Backbone as CSV, one residue per row, in Angstrom:
resi,resn,N_x,N_y,N_z,CA_x,CA_y,CA_z,C_x,C_y,C_z
1,UNK,98.629,99.008,95.052,100.297,99.530,96.061,99.616,99.420,96.992
2,UNK,100.341,99.224,97.841,100.718,100.334,99.190,101.877,99.789,100.345
3,UNK,102.537,101.387,100.965,103.425,101.557,101.748,102.812,101.704,103.305
4,UNK,103.219,101.552,104.444,102.730,101.855,105.686,104.434,101.720,106.458
5,UNK,104.615,103.209,106.772,105.668,104.194,107.101,106.502,103.423,106.879
6,UNK,107.218,103.792,105.147,108.374,102.831,104.733,109.610,103.951,104.508
7,UNK,110.732,103.321,104.817,111.761,103.692,104.691,112.681,102.990,103.659
8,UNK,114.012,104.023,103.190,114.628,103.148,102.608,115.858,104.178,102.670
9,UNK,117.432,103.293,102.560,118.062,103.755,103.032,119.021,103.014,101.812
10,UNK,120.271,103.946,101.353,121.269,103.987,100.496,122.837,104.112,100.362
11,UNK,123.142,103.003,100.670,124.967,104.233,101.436,124.928,104.109,102.397
12,UNK,123.743,103.790,103.701,124.012,104.303,104.893,123.182,105.915,105.363
13,UNK,122.627,106.072,103.827,121.944,107.471,104.097,120.675,107.409,103.791
14,UNK,119.796,107.646,104.880,118.116,107.499,104.836,117.726,108.827,103.578
15,UNK,117.149,108.264,102.438,116.586,108.681,101.479,115.336,109.375,101.749
16,UNK,114.541,109.031,102.211,112.979,108.797,102.905,113.007,107.949,103.504
17,UNK,111.464,108.568,104.631,111.423,107.982,105.364,109.422,108.033,105.858
18,UNK,108.178,107.212,106.459,107.591,107.596,106.922,106.314,107.600,105.622
19,UNK,106.702,106.780,104.724,105.643,106.929,103.484,104.776,106.492,103.924
20,UNK,103.364,107.097,103.847,102.407,106.309,103.671,101.583,106.402,102.561
21,UNK,101.313,105.335,101.556,100.302,105.453,99.907,99.650,104.378,99.976
22,UNK,98.424,105.029,98.896,97.515,103.720,98.729,97.324,103.811,97.708
23,UNK,97.443,103.049,96.107,96.956,103.646,94.907,96.391,102.097,94.625
24,UNK,95.275,102.715,93.710,94.359,101.499,93.666,94.191,101.465,92.103
25,UNK,93.631,100.241,92.178,93.500,99.312,90.560,92.868,100.832,89.439
26,UNK,93.456,101.222,88.413,93.418,101.947,87.385,93.508,103.240,87.855
27,UNK,94.446,103.648,88.548,94.979,105.104,88.622,96.171,105.351,88.371
28,UNK,96.534,106.768,87.748,97.386,107.490,87.512,98.523,108.342,88.560
29,UNK,99.349,107.703,88.833,100.212,108.334,90.054,101.383,108.509,89.573
30,UNK,101.495,110.032,90.046,103.105,110.477,89.379,104.150,110.684,91.152
31,UNK,105.280,110.692,90.371,106.050,110.518,92.098,107.049,112.079,91.388
32,UNK,107.287,112.742,92.021,107.756,114.006,91.784,108.686,114.634,92.874
33,UNK,109.564,115.351,92.888,110.422,115.845,93.904,111.816,115.964,93.257
34,UNK,112.582,116.842,93.870,114.127,117.285,93.393,115.118,116.265,93.066
35,UNK,116.021,116.214,92.482,117.004,114.909,91.951,117.352,114.518,93.409
36,UNK,118.012,113.309,93.261,118.538,112.851,94.552,117.799,112.518,96.008
37,UNK,116.213,112.641,95.987,115.536,112.253,96.717,114.729,111.122,97.100
38,UNK,115.142,109.892,95.895,114.548,108.735,96.212,113.714,108.478,95.264
39,UNK,113.420,109.236,93.806,112.551,108.925,93.392,112.353,107.472,92.263
40,UNK,113.370,107.000,91.653,113.851,105.909,91.064,113.990,104.468,91.909
41,UNK,114.075,105.503,93.216,114.776,104.528,94.275,113.220,103.587,94.601
42,UNK,112.007,104.486,94.785,111.244,104.082,95.351,110.564,103.255,94.231
43,UNK,110.723,103.402,92.504,110.499,102.046,91.893,111.034,100.814,92.195
44,UNK,112.670,100.991,92.192,113.024,99.914,92.494,112.681,99.240,93.715
45,UNK,112.527,100.220,94.853,111.379,99.174,96.108,110.279,98.538,95.796
46,UNK,109.742,99.001,94.531,108.110,98.541,94.496,108.338,97.269,93.540
47,UNK,110.084,97.714,92.419,109.788,96.555,91.994,110.560,95.341,92.715
48,UNK,111.164,95.150,94.149,111.416,94.435,94.872,113.486,94.432,94.520
49,UNK,113.790,95.339,93.894,115.398,95.264,93.821,115.925,95.765,94.323
50,UNK,115.370,96.875,95.956,115.777,96.963,96.733,115.023,97.054,98.039
51,UNK,115.447,96.367,98.952,114.065,96.249,100.136,113.492,97.501,100.783
52,UNK,112.906,97.560,101.593,112.795,98.707,102.541,113.337,98.774,103.523
53,UNK,113.322,99.891,104.017,114.550,100.233,105.256,113.515,99.471,106.589
54,UNK,112.045,100.005,106.393,111.535,100.066,107.543,109.896,100.107,106.964
55,UNK,108.520,99.789,107.875,107.764,100.115,106.830,107.230,98.684,106.708
56,UNK,106.338,98.745,105.658,105.721,97.708,104.811,105.181,97.758,103.741
57,UNK,105.379,97.402,102.823,105.659,97.557,101.263,104.693,96.391,100.539
58,UNK,103.531,96.795,99.789,102.916,95.732,99.404,102.738,95.972,97.554
59,UNK,102.620,94.912,96.589,102.351,95.366,95.075,101.526,94.385,95.171
60,UNK,100.290,94.786,94.427,98.973,93.670,94.317,99.163,92.608,94.534
61,UNK,98.731,93.448,96.229,98.464,92.313,97.340,99.874,91.317,97.775
62,UNK,101.132,91.148,97.262,101.727,90.738,97.404,103.226,91.446,97.513
63,UNK,104.402,90.304,98.695,105.820,91.669,99.098,106.263,91.965,97.373
64,UNK,106.736,93.428,97.644,107.371,93.688,96.279,108.269,92.397,95.480
65,UNK,108.381,92.346,94.246,109.434,91.779,93.170,108.220,89.792,93.304
66,UNK,107.036,89.476,93.579,106.694,88.863,93.800,105.353,88.914,92.382
67,UNK,105.224,89.644,91.984,104.168,90.139,91.222,104.369,88.985,89.613
68,UNK,105.517,89.149,89.326,106.190,88.454,88.077,106.249,89.664,87.283
69,UNK,105.162,88.485,85.629,104.396,90.004,84.664,103.297,90.442,84.839
70,UNK,102.707,90.242,85.984,101.855,91.588,86.277,102.232,92.869,86.695
71,UNK,103.857,92.891,86.663,104.448,93.943,86.488,105.003,94.492,85.292
72,UNK,104.464,95.710,84.500,105.293,96.160,83.502,106.318,97.132,83.893
73,UNK,107.490,96.765,83.688,108.608,98.458,83.688,109.657,98.915,82.720
74,UNK,109.353,100.351,82.985,110.224,101.120,81.663,111.083,102.240,82.606
75,UNK,112.546,101.429,82.350,113.678,101.983,83.421,113.953,103.904,82.448
76,UNK,114.810,104.530,82.912,115.150,105.663,82.316,115.526,105.615,81.221
77,UNK,115.576,106.723,80.615,115.310,106.277,79.005,117.199,105.714,78.348
78,UNK,116.870,105.131,77.770,117.743,104.478,76.890,118.655,104.592,75.614
79,UNK,118.828,105.142,75.384,119.896,105.896,73.775,120.200,104.496,73.048
80,UNK,119.814,104.593,71.945,120.014,103.540,70.520,120.744,104.063,70.072
81,UNK,121.621,103.293,69.555,122.963,103.306,68.598,122.486,104.019,67.356
82,UNK,122.758,104.500,66.835,121.980,105.110,64.747,122.375,103.932,64.255
83,UNK,123.553,103.126,64.483,123.508,101.668,64.021,122.927,100.302,63.720
84,UNK,122.346,100.234,65.170,121.567,99.307,65.820,120.359,99.076,64.772
85,UNK,120.981,97.481,63.965,119.518,97.249,63.377,118.204,96.667,63.304
86,UNK,118.577,96.373,64.694,117.161,95.129,65.205,116.010,96.295,64.723
87,UNK,115.224,95.190,65.014,113.715,96.875,64.673,112.853,96.420,65.452
88,UNK,111.995,97.394,65.275,111.091,98.244,66.591,110.526,96.982,67.284
89,UNK,109.583,96.290,66.111,109.169,94.473,66.245,109.732,94.064,67.119
90,UNK,111.251,93.922,66.963,111.745,93.217,67.915,112.303,93.152,69.531
91,UNK,111.969,94.958,69.118,112.534,95.535,70.861,110.844,94.753,71.279
92,UNK,110.270,94.826,71.124,108.721,95.069,71.571,108.852,93.151,72.026
93,UNK,109.345,92.776,70.974,108.966,91.310,71.392,110.240,90.796,72.402
94,UNK,111.218,91.385,72.685,112.210,91.160,74.142,111.110,91.197,75.388
95,UNK,109.968,91.974,75.529,109.315,92.192,76.464,108.340,90.579,76.896
96,UNK,108.565,90.273,75.432,107.534,89.130,75.714,108.166,87.602,75.943
97,UNK,109.491,87.146,75.420,109.534,86.448,75.335,111.501,86.039,76.006
98,UNK,112.237,87.769,76.000,113.447,87.661,75.571,113.765,87.373,77.468
99,UNK,113.258,87.033,78.266,113.991,86.027,79.428,113.599,84.557,79.692
100,UNK,113.905,84.158,78.267,113.452,82.838,78.482,114.801,82.404,77.456
101,UNK,115.198,80.694,77.568,116.504,81.093,77.359,115.770,80.038,75.769
102,UNK,116.851,80.319,74.863,116.618,79.610,73.721,115.960,80.330,72.313
103,UNK,115.447,79.737,71.001,114.912,80.003,70.257,113.693,79.319,70.153
104,UNK,112.317,80.462,69.808,111.180,79.265,69.896,110.543,78.474,68.414
105,UNK,110.106,77.528,69.174,110.633,76.521,67.559,109.093,76.938,66.730
106,UNK,109.367,76.617,65.339,108.578,76.912,64.252,107.420,76.769,64.361
107,UNK,107.519,75.653,64.771,105.887,74.791,64.629,105.410,75.007,65.945
108,UNK,105.845,75.998,67.155,105.092,76.195,68.548,103.799,76.710,68.059
109,UNK,102.713,76.222,68.984,101.361,76.973,69.026,101.636,78.098,69.882
110,UNK,102.644,78.716,70.264,102.851,79.922,71.063,102.930,81.036,69.939
111,UNK,104.019,80.923,69.244,104.472,82.045,68.362,103.143,82.476,67.456
112,UNK,102.003,81.961,67.503,100.823,82.384,66.636,100.027,83.332,67.659
113,UNK,99.681,83.346,69.036,99.611,84.015,70.052,100.689,85.221,70.068
114,UNK,102.239,84.787,70.167,102.680,86.034,70.854,102.981,86.785,69.622
115,UNK,102.856,86.662,68.325,102.969,87.427,67.380,101.722,88.181,67.081
116,UNK,100.638,87.740,67.841,99.539,88.715,67.702,99.057,90.006,68.327
117,UNK,99.761,89.002,69.351,99.825,89.936,71.148,101.233,91.464,70.916
118,UNK,102.118,91.071,69.995,102.725,92.046,69.884,101.756,92.841,68.954
119,UNK,101.512,92.566,67.707,100.365,93.096,66.707,100.188,94.156,67.240
120,UNK,99.159,93.624,67.901,97.955,94.410,68.964,98.899,95.483,69.688
121,UNK,99.774,95.083,70.500,100.066,96.318,71.666,100.641,97.175,70.708
122,UNK,101.615,97.250,69.677,102.413,98.097,68.713,101.166,99.143,68.179
123,UNK,100.009,98.555,67.866,98.884,99.260,67.346,98.540,100.332,68.471
124,UNK,98.349,99.423,69.832,97.405,100.373,70.752,99.182,101.475,70.895
125,UNK,100.252,101.622,70.592,100.536,102.469,71.250,100.871,103.459,69.617
126,UNK,100.111,103.371,68.781,100.214,103.555,67.688,101.385,103.898,66.767
127,UNK,102.465,102.788,66.831,103.563,102.417,65.962,103.752,101.717,65.363
128,UNK,102.401,101.207,64.772,102.931,100.207,63.241,103.322,100.433,62.378
129,UNK,103.163,102.004,61.942,104.036,102.816,60.675,105.708,102.399,60.966
130,UNK,106.382,102.171,61.790,107.491,102.413,61.799,108.360,101.398,62.965
131,UNK,106.815,99.844,63.180,108.123,98.929,63.850,108.787,97.899,63.253
132,UNK,108.574,98.424,61.926,109.849,97.802,61.383,110.580,97.761,60.611
133,UNK,110.958,99.109,60.793,112.636,99.753,61.075,113.399,100.034,61.956
134,UNK,114.789,99.798,61.640,115.726,99.889,62.764,115.448,100.639,63.404
135,UNK,115.405,100.313,65.214,115.296,101.323,66.317,116.399,102.668,66.165
136,UNK,117.093,102.207,65.353,118.322,103.292,65.768,117.997,104.481,64.913
137,UNK,117.591,103.971,63.780,116.768,105.168,63.186,115.329,106.272,63.229
138,UNK,115.129,105.595,64.171,113.766,106.016,64.588,113.991,107.604,65.952
139,UNK,113.390,108.595,65.998,113.175,109.428,67.160,112.536,108.918,67.951
140,UNK,113.409,109.750,68.923,112.764,109.701,70.157,111.840,109.247,70.647
141,UNK,110.468,110.125,70.343,109.701,109.802,70.893,108.710,108.354,70.033
142,UNK,109.269,107.943,69.048,109.345,106.711,68.228,109.799,105.678,69.413
143,UNK,110.819,105.873,69.512,111.758,104.868,70.316,110.903,104.559,71.650
144,UNK,110.538,105.325,72.158,109.439,105.649,73.354,108.426,104.893,73.158
145,UNK,107.557,104.838,72.438,106.519,104.552,72.289,106.692,102.939,72.238
146,UNK,107.447,102.441,71.812,108.076,100.627,70.938,108.443,100.562,72.861
147,UNK,109.170,101.052,73.435,109.552,100.836,74.820,108.718,100.349,75.654
148,UNK,107.276,101.635,75.554,105.881,101.022,76.214,105.544,100.455,75.962
149,UNK,105.161,99.719,74.549,104.884,98.632,73.971,105.279,97.256,74.567
150,UNK,107.062,97.518,74.718,107.585,96.477,75.608,107.180,96.032,76.749
151,UNK,106.971,97.461,77.453,106.811,97.172,78.716,104.694,96.452,79.340
152,UNK,104.501,96.837,78.170,103.087,96.078,77.959,102.719,95.140,77.512
153,UNK,103.092,94.096,77.116,103.304,93.585,75.353,102.717,92.337,76.397
154,UNK,102.902,92.107,77.802,102.709,90.927,78.901,101.001,90.991,79.594
155,UNK,100.850,92.547,79.319,99.355,92.947,79.796,99.768,92.850,81.185
156,UNK,100.194,93.627,81.711,99.927,94.182,83.074,99.453,94.745,83.856
157,UNK,99.396,94.492,85.375,98.202,95.430,86.174,98.851,96.852,86.057
158,UNK,100.001,96.668,86.649,100.923,97.677,86.885,102.006,97.738,86.340
159,UNK,101.541,99.431,85.857,103.105,99.898,84.887,103.777,100.873,85.968
160,UNK,105.379,100.596,85.818,106.311,101.788,86.203,106.630,101.804,85.478
161,UNK,106.951,103.435,85.273,107.869,104.346,84.401,108.668,105.111,85.033
162,UNK,110.199,104.913,84.600,111.003,105.751,85.175,111.157,107.005,84.157
163,UNK,110.886,108.598,84.174,111.274,109.637,83.774,110.989,109.328,82.136
164,UNK,109.829,108.580,81.717,109.326,108.515,79.960,109.819,109.414,79.517
165,UNK,109.388,110.770,80.043,109.470,111.706,78.781,110.739,112.632,79.204
166,UNK,111.609,112.142,79.321,112.846,112.979,79.879,113.735,112.545,78.496
167,UNK,114.156,113.928,77.663,115.079,113.815,76.760,114.158,114.797,75.434
168,UNK,112.657,113.921,75.576,111.783,114.500,74.281,111.646,116.137,74.543
169,UNK,111.198,115.856,73.443,111.326,117.946,72.544,109.301,117.558,73.550
170,UNK,109.224,118.842,73.259,107.798,119.417,74.208,106.245,118.609,72.907
171,UNK,106.802,118.362,72.227,105.310,118.056,71.309,105.567,116.202,71.561
172,UNK,106.749,115.648,71.632,106.523,114.101,72.244,106.312,114.011,73.505
173,UNK,106.645,114.888,74.200,106.371,114.897,75.050,104.715,114.866,75.838
174,UNK,103.650,115.666,75.177,103.231,116.057,75.010,102.053,114.567,74.330
175,UNK,102.832,113.793,73.268,101.825,112.334,73.083,102.233,111.470,73.900
176,UNK,103.288,111.549,73.986,103.887,110.137,75.176,103.288,110.525,76.511
177,UNK,103.003,111.479,76.979,101.961,111.865,78.041,100.200,111.187,77.709
178,UNK,99.904,111.493,77.001,98.013,111.582,76.180,98.378,110.307,75.881
179,UNK,99.556,109.307,75.239,99.367,107.915,75.306,99.652,107.187,76.883
180,UNK,100.238,107.521,77.360,100.473,106.380,78.940,99.110,107.173,79.755
181,UNK,98.199,108.165,79.226,97.018,108.853,80.000,95.698,107.416,79.463
182,UNK,96.016,107.009,77.911,94.758,106.448,77.536,94.839,105.098,77.379
183,UNK,96.363,104.589,77.940,96.435,103.139,78.431,95.812,102.668,79.436
184,UNK,96.303,103.858,80.646,95.535,103.661,81.990,94.475,103.877,81.954
185,UNK,93.701,104.994,81.015,91.726,104.805,81.492,91.607,103.576,80.690
186,UNK,91.847,102.986,79.370,91.142,102.684,78.296,91.755,100.901,78.618
187,UNK,92.915,100.497,79.302,93.289,99.515,79.384,92.926,98.865,80.979
188,UNK,92.806,99.924,81.563,92.395,99.843,82.529,94.267,99.197,83.625
189,UNK,95.262,99.483,83.529,96.129,99.957,83.708,97.033,100.531,84.998
190,UNK,97.109,100.394,86.072,97.623,101.003,86.841,99.268,101.635,86.951
191,UNK,99.166,103.255,86.950,100.732,103.887,86.398,101.039,104.693,87.637
192,UNK,102.708,104.526,87.736,103.165,105.032,88.430,103.984,105.452,87.602
193,UNK,104.309,106.860,87.433,105.015,107.943,86.569,106.241,108.706,87.450
194,UNK,107.578,108.258,87.030,108.620,109.145,87.742,108.502,110.577,86.631
195,UNK,108.447,111.527,87.416,108.697,112.753,86.400,109.233,113.729,87.226
196,UNK,110.098,114.510,85.743,110.385,116.118,86.592,109.561,117.151,86.010
197,UNK,108.599,117.215,84.928,107.712,118.271,84.939,106.446,117.303,84.848
198,UNK,105.671,118.062,85.791,103.834,117.646,85.709,103.084,118.190,85.440
199,UNK,103.344,119.171,84.554,102.551,119.583,83.376,101.840,118.808,82.518
200,UNK,102.952,118.116,81.377,102.320,117.449,80.785,101.222,116.525,80.877
201,UNK,101.345,115.567,82.615,100.224,114.893,82.619,99.387,115.139,83.318
202,UNK,99.350,116.668,84.057,99.387,116.998,84.680,97.400,116.922,84.783
203,UNK,96.421,117.097,83.528,95.232,116.732,83.828,94.801,115.649,84.176
204,UNK,95.743,114.740,83.672,95.834,113.133,83.983,95.639,112.439,85.226
205,UNK,96.157,113.090,86.194,96.294,112.318,87.327,95.494,112.272,88.420
206,UNK,95.218,111.080,88.716,94.666,111.070,90.175,95.167,111.015,91.486
207,UNK,96.406,110.734,91.400,97.231,110.870,92.206,98.529,111.611,92.183
208,UNK,99.466,112.478,93.300,100.677,112.610,93.348,101.578,112.193,94.747
209,UNK,102.610,111.872,94.300,103.405,111.328,95.788,104.782,112.541,95.519
210,UNK,104.984,113.217,96.344,106.047,114.405,96.250,106.979,114.432,97.472
211,UNK,108.258,113.885,97.124,109.220,113.521,98.316,110.435,114.837,98.200
212,UNK,110.545,115.086,99.383,111.652,116.161,99.558,112.065,115.977,100.725
213,UNK,113.377,116.430,101.062,113.762,116.607,102.102,113.703,115.151,103.312
214,UNK,113.590,113.972,102.608,113.411,113.226,103.273,112.028,112.616,104.013
215,UNK,110.912,113.360,103.458,109.674,112.985,103.434,108.822,112.692,102.387
216,UNK,107.441,112.938,102.574,106.818,112.516,101.964,105.321,113.018,101.895
217,UNK,104.480,113.768,101.065,103.515,114.298,101.154,102.493,113.109,99.883
218,UNK,101.273,113.136,99.948,100.664,112.023,98.774,99.482,112.451,98.716
219,UNK,98.910,112.540,97.751,97.027,113.211,97.699,97.343,113.311,96.334
220,UNK,96.084,114.134,95.858,94.773,114.434,94.628,96.529,115.446,94.127
221,UNK,96.436,115.904,92.898,97.360,116.992,92.819,96.998,118.218,93.185
222,UNK,95.438,118.709,93.423,94.647,119.775,93.950,95.571,120.283,95.254
223,UNK,95.790,119.066,96.038,95.874,119.028,97.529,97.619,118.976,97.850
224,UNK,98.365,118.478,96.772,99.572,118.421,96.923,100.512,119.549,96.730
225,UNK,100.556,120.162,95.043,100.984,120.760,94.528,99.830,122.199,94.943
226,UNK,100.292,122.684,96.170,99.908,123.856,96.507,101.397,124.399,97.540
227,UNK,101.140,125.815,97.671,101.935,126.347,98.243,102.265,125.843,99.901
228,UNK,101.288,125.707,100.996,100.877,125.666,101.821,101.508,124.048,101.776
229,UNK,101.371,122.668,101.092,101.832,121.916,101.491,103.387,121.792,100.547
230,UNK,103.881,122.409,100.108,105.221,122.146,99.922,106.210,122.853,100.434
231,UNK,105.346,124.582,100.840,106.302,124.728,102.051,106.558,124.240,103.339
232,UNK,105.654,123.243,103.791,105.161,122.340,105.098,106.890,120.983,104.495
233,UNK,106.682,120.543,103.388,107.715,119.731,103.167,109.137,120.109,102.574
234,UNK,109.006,121.244,102.146,110.532,121.847,101.961,110.944,122.513,103.368
235,UNK,109.834,122.756,104.137,110.386,123.465,105.458,110.922,125.449,105.366
236,UNK,110.509,125.601,104.331,111.045,127.001,103.845,109.725,127.424,103.007
237,UNK,109.793,129.072,102.473,108.711,129.550,101.774,109.017,129.203,100.615
238,UNK,107.678,128.579,100.084,107.846,128.235,98.662,106.006,128.498,98.413
239,UNK,106.199,128.893,96.852,104.332,129.793,96.915,104.500,128.954,95.408
240,UNK,103.603,128.852,94.932,102.691,127.709,93.584,102.188,128.486,93.336
241,UNK,101.824,128.766,91.877,101.876,129.528,90.853,101.170,129.491,89.711
242,UNK,100.123,129.315,89.583,99.358,129.323,87.508,99.478,130.305,86.713
243,UNK,100.015,129.726,85.541,100.332,130.846,84.320,98.975,130.753,84.145
244,UNK,98.892,131.468,82.917,97.278,131.779,81.959,97.001,130.874,81.232
245,UNK,98.826,129.586,80.928,98.012,128.355,80.220,97.694,127.104,80.698
246,UNK,97.509,127.728,82.231,97.839,126.551,83.426,98.668,126.017,83.677
247,UNK,99.732,126.382,82.987,101.193,126.088,83.913,101.320,126.000,85.029
248,UNK,101.743,125.003,86.195,102.522,125.199,87.507,103.920,125.695,87.533
249,UNK,103.716,126.980,88.032,105.321,127.309,88.231,105.313,127.726,90.009
250,UNK,106.652,126.905,90.591,107.022,127.035,92.112,108.088,127.944,92.044
251,UNK,107.727,128.894,93.189,108.613,130.117,93.653,108.837,129.556,95.111
252,UNK,110.816,129.703,94.937,111.154,129.831,96.239,112.009,130.339,96.894
253,UNK,112.686,130.421,98.421,113.914,130.940,98.474,114.971,129.937,97.932
254,UNK,116.248,131.059,97.374,117.113,130.770,97.296,118.422,130.386,98.205
255,UNK,118.855,128.455,97.610,119.577,128.469,98.951,121.119,128.681,99.625
256,UNK,121.190,128.393,100.411,122.344,129.345,101.007,123.541,129.027,100.431
257,UNK,124.718,130.053,99.503,125.449,129.305,98.832,126.135,128.062,99.099
258,UNK,126.868,127.456,100.714,127.408,126.504,100.917,126.647,125.385,100.459
259,UNK,125.462,125.373,100.134,124.917,124.301,99.658,124.933,123.734,98.539
260,UNK,125.953,124.580,97.634,126.316,124.626,96.107,127.344,123.665,95.975
261,UNK,127.965,122.987,97.606,129.655,121.837,97.373,129.113,121.008,97.227
262,UNK,127.689,120.381,97.123,127.185,119.051,97.285,126.257,118.879,96.627
263,UNK,126.473,118.582,94.696,125.391,118.289,93.990,124.314,117.825,94.180
264,UNK,124.529,116.580,95.302,123.379,115.841,95.586,122.368,116.651,96.228
265,UNK,122.407,117.825,96.650,121.822,118.268,97.596,120.426,118.804,97.152
266,UNK,119.253,118.391,97.678,118.195,118.619,96.477,118.318,120.205,96.714
267,UNK,118.049,120.695,95.764,117.544,122.288,95.855,115.990,123.234,95.841
268,UNK,116.116,124.055,96.327,114.857,124.599,96.478,114.457,125.268,95.026
269,UNK,113.101,125.061,94.726,113.003,125.988,93.002,113.114,127.314,93.374
270,UNK,113.091,128.102,92.450,113.119,129.399,92.371,112.067,129.868,91.244
271,UNK,111.860,130.985,90.853,110.757,131.441,89.875,111.695,130.968,88.447
272,UNK,110.790,130.180,87.768,111.403,128.994,86.640,110.371,129.014,85.736
273,UNK,110.781,128.840,84.618,109.612,128.554,83.848,110.275,127.515,82.915
274,UNK,109.038,126.556,81.950,109.633,125.303,81.136,109.336,124.399,82.079
275,UNK,110.200,123.575,81.989,109.913,121.843,82.173,110.801,122.100,83.833
276,UNK,110.344,120.892,84.842,110.587,121.122,85.986,111.672,119.804,85.979
277,UNK,112.515,120.457,86.626,113.738,119.247,87.557,114.209,119.557,89.093
278,UNK,114.306,120.628,89.555,115.307,121.194,91.289,113.354,120.592,91.776
279,UNK,112.541,121.090,91.277,111.328,120.795,92.024,109.952,119.637,92.112
280,UNK,110.166,118.984,90.729,109.266,118.300,89.974,108.693,119.115,89.391
281,UNK,108.371,120.196,89.208,107.826,121.174,88.626,108.494,121.621,87.399
282,UNK,108.664,122.794,87.600,109.106,123.426,86.220,111.233,123.168,86.161
283,UNK,111.390,122.961,85.263,113.217,122.903,85.049,113.771,124.244,85.007
284,UNK,114.776,124.660,86.304,114.917,125.650,86.245,116.511,125.979,87.579
285,UNK,116.040,127.762,88.043,117.440,127.571,88.786,117.441,127.391,89.850
286,UNK,118.622,127.390,90.857,118.640,127.354,92.187,120.005,128.307,92.524
287,UNK,119.165,128.404,93.831,120.817,129.553,94.688,120.703,131.044,93.235
288,UNK,119.605,131.238,92.952,120.279,132.323,92.552,120.663,132.181,90.719
289,UNK,121.105,131.227,90.100,121.718,130.717,89.003,120.804,129.973,87.698
290,UNK,120.442,130.290,86.950,119.869,129.824,85.397,120.636,128.011,85.257
291,UNK,119.386,127.506,85.425,120.345,125.998,85.043,120.199,126.022,83.383
């Protein structure tokens, strides 16, 4: 993927502009930043769902939306009703032929190939033990593994994941993050992942894209997630700290009280612990309040 001076506008508002980015084959990239800055919108631009307002965007050597099934996509987490009886295996199969009309013919030679590929990808994500159970009866982590399998079933070269760790508990976050990193490394799939908390995937990342205040910076985690870089991006003093267990914590000045009148205004991070939401690293407080 490559972006050259790209910009996007939604509802007459420019979310970000002058974004420059190059992502090579097989790289694992995280998109970070506060709520409302356009992280998911970047994924939509790469999918061709939303046009760029300026600049040039290329995906797998073509304009966005032209790469077809060479791009796999997992949207923000969907919840399945507990009463849904569709098997996990059937959910994965929707990634194979869910966009086609009709029912496959029972004697079709493609059925055997489809069944084998679905079985292979279910095994790849470690879901063979429960893929035949109703999807509504599975845990959040189990459902997420099957949805990742659905996105992988057509052997994409690029995988776009929108907050795949959201709403998962810490053990499942670590397990799914490890799975995505292994897929990227062993399958040679380029992964771009929108994340609120960089810590579960930090050791696996090749590159970070950090969006804030209408701009963006990109580079290795060591280049981007620094006090100097985030201070320049937020245009206010920000300090990045590392805890004894290696987790990153962001410290910043509180917002002016007036900023709380607009819930879409990206908050500046304060001293926080745990998962990141407001700054893309730890989930926590803004303006002196605990989240």
